[in-house]
N, C-alpha and C positions, 0 to 999 in steps of 0.2 A: 498418595494414590497414583496407580499406574493407567495412562490416556494411550487410547490407540495413536499408531501415528493418522498425522494429518495436515493440511494446509495451514500456513500459518495465519492467516484470518480465522480461518473454523477455532485454530486451537485459540487465541486472544476473545473471542468470544464466547468461548465453554470455560477458557480460565476466569475471565468476568464475570459468569455466571456463577461458577464455582464458589466466588467468594460475594455473590447477589448484587454486582456493579447492574445500572441499569443500561438497556440495548441503544440506547437511540446515541448518549453519548460515548459510552465507546464505541459504538461505530462511529463518529465523528471526530472523536481525538483518533482511532487508527487511522482515520482517513486523513488528518491534519499531517501525522507522523507520514506516512506514504511517502505526501507530496511534498514533504521534509525532505525527505531522503532522496527524492528525485531534484527537486532543486539543487542540492547540495552537490549532486553529481553533474550537474548540468553546469557550476559553480568549477567543475574540476576540468571538465572537458570543452568548455565554452568560455569567453569573456564576457562572463556576467559575475559580477562585481558583488560585496555584503550588501550595497543597499539595494541595487537592482534585487536581489535574491529575496530579500525583506518585501521588498515591492506584490512581487510575485508569490510570495506564501500570503500576503496582507489579503491579496485580491482572490487566492483560491478557499481565504475561509470560509466566504459565506457558499460557495461550491458543495464544501466538504461538508457542510451544513446539511445543505440540503438533502442531499446525497445520503447522507447518513440517517437521517429522518425516513427517507425514501427505502435506504434497505433494509431498516427494521419493518418494514410493514410486506416485504414482498415474501412470498410462498416459497418455499424450495424450490419448487417446478418449474419456477420465472426465472431463476440463478442459471445463468450457462455462458459459454463464448464459444464464440466460432474465429479462433486463431492460428491454423493450420500451419499456415505458409512461418508464422511467428515464432511456435514449434517448434518448426524440421528444424528452421536456422536456429534457432536457440540450441537440439541437440546435438547441429552440427557442430558449434563452438566452444560445445561446454568443458572439453578437455584443454580447451587451446591456452598456453600462457600467456598470462596478462599481466603486464608492469604498471597499470593506469594507477590503479588505488591498494599499492601494496605499499608498504610504510618501510 
């Protein structure tokens, strides 16, 4: 099935819906995976060891659960962001050469 281009979280929800996965657990697992990626990045950039990283993830588990439940209840009109400065800075460094996460 051909799907239009869409933001990654939207694509995950769309794919989950196509195979009949429930909304709340899908959102919770996606948030936990997102948090895990951020913690792994922090481990590369900061002096955060494996044990500390696991503690951080364990502490975020109830937050991901609660946010997943909340996200499943909101209407599309309630979703949005206002991170204009972050977006502008992200665009400015998008094409910079980076060596941090290259294998």
